[in-house]
N, C-alpha and C positions, 0 to 999 in steps of 0.2 A: 133216390140213392144219396147218401151222405158221403162227401169226399173229404179226404185228408187235406188239411190246410197246407201241408208241406209237399207231399208227393202226388197229390190229386187223385190217388187211387181210393177205391171204396173203403170206408172204415165202418166196421160193424159194432165196435165197442163204444163205450161212453167216454173214452179218453179225450181230454181237451187241454188246451193251453191254460195254465193257471192265471194268466193275466188277461187275455182277450176272450177266453172261453170258447174258442173255435175248435171244432173236432180235429183230431189228428191221431195217427198211430203213435203208440208209446215210444217205439224205436225212432220215430222221426223227431221227437221232442228232445230238448236239452234238459237234463235233470240237474236240479240244484236243491240240495236238502230234500225236503219232502214235496217239492213242487217241480212241475215240468213246464217248459216254455217253448214256444216256437222261436225260430231264430230272430225274428224281428222284435218280439217282445223281450227276449233275453238281452238284446242289445239296448233296448229302450228302458228297461225296468229300473235303471238307476234313478229315474225321476220319481218312482214310487216312494223313495225314501228322502229325496232331496227337498228341502224347504225352499220354495220359490218365493222371492220377494220382488214384486214388480215395482218399477218407478211410478210416481204419481202421474207423470206425463210421458207418453210414448210418441215418437215422431211418426208421421204418416209413412215415411219411407220404410220404417221398420215393420209396418204392417204388410207392405208389399213383399218385404224380405221373407216374412213368415210364410207367405203363399209360395214364394219361389223356393225357399229352403228353410225348413223349420229349425234345423240344427244351426245354421248361420244366424238366425234371429236369436236363438238361445245364447249363443256365444257373444253376440253383440249386446243384447238387452240384459241378460242375467249375469254374464261373466265380464262384461265391460270391454270387450275387444272391438273398439270402434273401427269402422272401415277407414283406412288412410286415404287421404286425398289423392286422386289420380289425375293424370293430365287432361282427360276429357272433362272431368268435373271442374278443374281449375280454369280451363279455357271458358267454360260456361259461366262460372262465377265472375271472372274478369270482364267478360262481355256485358253481363248484367250490370255490374257496377259502373262501367264506362258509359253505357247508354242512358243510365239513370242519373248520372252526375255531370256529364260533359255535354254542353248544349250545341256545340258545333262539330260537324262531321270531320273536318280535317284534324281538329284537335283530338277527337275521339280515336281516329285512325292512328295518329302519332302516339297516343297513350298506349294503345294496344301493341304497336310495334315495339315500344320501349319495354313494356312488360315482357313480351314474348322473347325478345332478343336477350333479355337478362336471365332467361331460364337455363339451368344447367342441362347438359345433354343427357344426364341420367334420367330425366323425366320421360325420355322417348326411347322406343325400342330400336328405331332406325331413322334415317333421314327422310324416308318416304312418309312415315307417320308424322314427323315434325312439319313437313311442308303441307301435308293434308290439313293438319290442325291450324296452321298459320292461315291458310286460305279460308278455313271454316270461320275463324274469328273475324277476318277482314270482310268476308261476304256477309256475315251476320250484322256487322256494323253498317255496311252499305245498305242492306235491306231496311234496317231500322230507320235510317235517316231518309230513305226513299219513301217510306210510308208514314212518317211521323206527322206530316201536315194533315194527312187524311184521317188519322185516328185521333188527332187532337191531344190535349193534355188531361191529366188526372191529378186530383189532390191526394189520392190514396195509392202509394207505391210501396212495395216491399212490406206488406202488412203481415205481421206475425199474428196468427190466430191460435188460441188454445181453447178447445171446445169439448163439451160433454158428449159421450157416446152411449152412456147408459149408467144407471144407478149402481154404485159399488165397483165401477170399473175405472181404469186409468183414463185421463183425458187424452185427447189427441192434439198434437201441435203440428203446425205447418206454416209456411210463408207463401203468401200470394203476391205475385208480381204487380198486379194492377187491378184495382176495383173502381168501377164507375158507379156512383150512387145517385139514383134518380128519385123522384118523389114516390113512386110506387113500385120500383123494381131495381135490381142491381145487375150489372154486367161485369164479367170477370175475364181477364186476359192473362195468359201465362206465356212468357217468352221461352223458346227452346232453341238450343244451338246444335242439337244432335239430329239424327235422321228422323224423317217424318214417320209417324205411327201409321201402321196399316193393319188390315185384317182383324183377327180376333182380339188383339190388344185394345182396339177401340171400344170394345164392349166389356172387357174384363179388368182393365187396369184400375187400381183404386184411386188414383189421383183426382180425376175429374169429379166423381160422386162425393168423395170426402171433402174436397175443396168446396163444392156447392153446399154441402150440409153445414160446414163450418161457417161459410159466409152468411148463409141464411140465419144461422143461430146468432151470429155477431150483430147483424143489422136488422133482424126481424123484418126482412123484406124478401120477396121471392127473387131468385136468380132467373133471369129470362134467357141469358145466353152466356156460354163459356167458350172462349176461343183459345186454342193452342196454336201459337204462331211459331212456325219453324223458320227461323231467320236465315240460316245458311242456305236453305233450299227455296226460301220465299214461298212457302206453302202454309196453308191453314187447315186446321180441323176444328169445325165449329159445331158445338152442341147447343141445340135450341130446345126449349121446353115444348113437348108435344101435348101432354095432358097430365094433370095431377103432378106426380113427382117423377115422371118419365121424360128423359131427354133423348134426342136423336141426333146422330152425326151422319150426314149424308155424304157419301163418297161415290162418285159416278152415279149409278142407279140404285145403290144399296144404302139402306139406313141402318146404322148400328145403334141399338138402344141401350140405355142404362137406366135402371130404376133405382133412385137414390135410397129408398128404404131397404131395398135388398142388400145394398152394400153396407148400410148401417148395421143390419142384422148380422151380416157376415163378419164385420169387425167385432161386434159384441161376442159372437161365437169364438172368434180367435182369442180375444182377451180372456174369456172364461176358460178356454183351454190352457192359456198361458198360466193363469192363476192356479190351475190344477197340476201344473208341471207337465202338461201333455204336449211335449215336443217330439214328434215322430220322425223316424228316418223314412225317406220315400220308398215306396214299394216298387217304383219303376225307375231304377237308377239310370237306364239308358236315356230317359228324358232329361236327365240332369247334366248331360255332357257339357253344354256351353256354360251353364251356371257354375259347375265345378271348375271349369277352365278359367273363369274370371274371378273365382272366389278368393278373397284375401285370407280367409280362415284356412283354406287348404294350402295357400302359398306360405303361411306361417308354420306349417307343419302340425296344425291342431286338428286336422281332419285328413283322412286318406282318400276322400272322394266317395261319392254315394255308392258306387259299385262295390267297394270294399267294406265301407261302414255298414252297409245293409246286412252283411253276413256276420257282423260282430267281431271281425278281426281288428277293428280299430279301437277296441276298448282300452288299450295301453295308452292311447292319446287322451283319455279322459271322457270318452263318450259313453 
């Protein structure tokens, strides 16, 4: 039995959406001229006519944004609405700069106190958040100086990489906190000031595999280990090469695996979709609740949220 894309009831005719080609009752489709569209394609069809010009280099974070919300990535990459700096990112950036430039702990702590105390209260939603972030910054600095002697020094800090992902596609840019280069291999370390990653994120997030791919391309050496060090919690997530291009991160008794070539192919697919202007609205708006809640595009009034945009009522906003 063939089911209607919209109402899910049986459809016996050959009616279909003019854009995606899926079967549907004519009464369920939206008519425009001599064509009929399902609600999702009617909302998304703007991209069929729009000329998409991608930049020559796309940040790694924008690739993750595409996975989380394709419309947000469209607004950022194509329309130029960059995400404004928020207090969480600012604290992380400040801590990174301090631990990489100030050699003594008490001076580093004083530097952070000075920067933090100079922030306007408009950065924070309330005093509880302000105190939480102050402690996060101080704890991160304390952890770093507590482990500094054990991890030693490195000649490669804050290394900006721009690397190929495929012929005819934009390059990817990213910045790696620390790279230790040895004779026959490379080890990578990235400092984090946020909450430690858990569960599915350890095997689906784009950062680790794309960093590894970029570092190996830059140095023409295999990466043997990639460490995410969560300073505020003093915890690590360590990815070690298991075989070929497969890395594993062991947490308790479970090993989360990432295959580098799979993520490269995924990125290639994403870039090819971008080139075609194929930015879709999610078909599962309920899963977007937290993403929409934190989205700067929605906060600017450029999107009404996935639950509304999905049904096409947000077209007046330019979607």
